[in-house]
C-alpha positions in Angstrom: 160.5 141.8 80.3 157.5 141.5 82.7 155.2 143.4 80.3 156.1 141.3 77.3 155.2 138.1 79.3 151.9 139.6 80.3 151.1 140.6 76.7 152.1 137.1 75.5 149.9 135.5 78.1 146.9 137.7 77.1 147.4 136.8 73.4 147.6 133.1 74.4 144.3 133.3 76.4 142.5 135.0 73.5 143.8 132.4 71.1 142.6 129.5 73.4 139.2 131.2 73.7 139.0 131.6 69.9 139.9 127.9 69.4 137.1 126.7 71.7 134.3 129.1 70.7 134.3 128.1 67.0 133.3 124.5 67.5 130.7 125.6 70.1 129.1 127.9 67.5 128.9 125.1 65.0 127.3 122.8 67.7 124.8 125.5 68.7 123.9 126.1 65.1 123.3 122.4 64.5 121.2 122.2 67.7 119.0 125.1 66.6 118.6 123.7 63.1 117.7 120.3 64.5 115.1 121.9 66.7 113.6 123.7 63.7 113.7 120.4 61.7 111.9 118.6 64.6 109.2 121.2 64.6 108.9 120.9 60.8 108.6 117.1 61.1 105.9 117.4 63.7 104.0 119.8 61.4 104.3 117.4 58.4 103.1 114.5 60.6 100.2 116.5 61.9 99.1 117.4 58.3 99.9 113.9 57.1 97.6 112.3 59.6 94.7 113.3 57.3 96.3 111.3 54.5 97.5 108.3 56.5 101.1 109.5 56.1 103.8 110.0 58.7 107.6 110.3 58.9 109.3 108.6 61.7 110.9 111.1 64.2 114.3 109.9 65.3 117.7 111.6 65.6 118.7 110.8 62.0 115.5 112.3 60.4 115.7 115.3 62.7 119.3 116.0 61.7 118.5 115.5 58.0 115.5 117.9 58.3 117.6 120.4 60.3 120.7 120.4 58.1 119.0 120.2 54.7 115.9 122.2 55.6 112.9 122.0 53.3 114.7 119.8 50.6 115.5 117.4 53.4 111.9 117.2 54.5 110.8 116.6 50.9 113.5 113.9 50.6 112.3 112.2 53.8 108.7 112.4 52.6 109.5 110.8 49.2 111.7 108.2 50.8 109.0 107.3 53.3 106.2 107.2 50.6 108.1 105.0 48.2 110.5 102.8 50.3 108.9 102.4 53.8 
């Protein structure tokens, strides 16, 4: 009886760890992608200075660039050029 309780406790601990690590992986991936998106926006703004063009760097544009990647940066550039 004692061994069954220990085994069930170990299974419960592993289940709880699994439940909490999955959202952390998603948040870490979002943070890394957002950092890469921020770097890409900085590069676009550095090149765009020669052409009097810049994309505002704020949390929304960084997340768009991070999640969507290159198509997101192209979208932000087109949006900024035509609508801002």
